[in-house]
C-alpha positions as CSV (number, residue, x, y, z in Angstrom):
1,M,107.0,69.6,110.0
2,F,108.3,72.6,110.8
3,G,110.0,73.5,113.7
4,L,110.0,77.2,115.1
5,G,111.0,78.3,117.9
6,A,110.1,75.3,120.7
7,S,106.6,74.5,118.4
8,V,106.8,71.7,116.1
9,Y,103.3,72.3,113.3
10,D,102.8,70.0,110.3
11,W,101.7,71.3,107.2
12,N,99.5,68.7,106.6
13,D,96.9,69.6,109.4
14,P,94.4,72.3,108.6
15,F,96.4,74.6,111.1
16,G,99.3,73.9,109.5
17,R,97.8,74.7,106.2
18,L,95.7,77.4,107.7
19,S,98.9,79.1,107.8
20,L,100.9,78.1,105.2
21,Q,97.6,79.9,102.8
22,T,98.2,83.2,105.2
23,L,101.4,83.5,105.2
24,A,101.4,83.9,101.4
25,M,98.3,85.6,101.8
26,V,100.5,88.2,103.3
27,A,103.3,87.8,100.6
28,E,101.2,88.5,97.4
29,F,99.3,91.8,99.2
30,E,103.2,92.6,99.8
31,A,104.7,92.6,96.2
32,N,101.5,94.2,94.9
33,I,101.8,96.8,97.2
34,H,105.3,97.0,96.5
35,R,104.5,96.4,92.0
36,I,102.2,99.3,92.7
37,L,104.2,101.8,93.9
38,H,107.3,101.0,92.3
39,S,105.7,101.2,88.8
40,G,104.3,104.7,89.5
41,Q,101.0,102.9,89.5
42,A,100.5,105.3,92.5
43,D,101.0,108.3,90.9
44,D,98.5,107.6,88.2
45,H,96.3,106.2,91.1
46,R,96.6,110.1,93.1
47,D,96.1,111.6,90.0
48,Q,92.9,110.0,88.7
49,S,91.3,110.3,92.9
50,S,91.9,114.1,93.0
């Protein structure tokens, strides 16, 4: 179980698993954005679209 403020979430129930999956999705999205912006691919992508 994980306590956040006054609420306690059980990661083994469906809502807890959904919460973890959502957090993982957001983290993966942010990691991809960071990778694209800091690897120079953003400039390449910008050049191809114009």
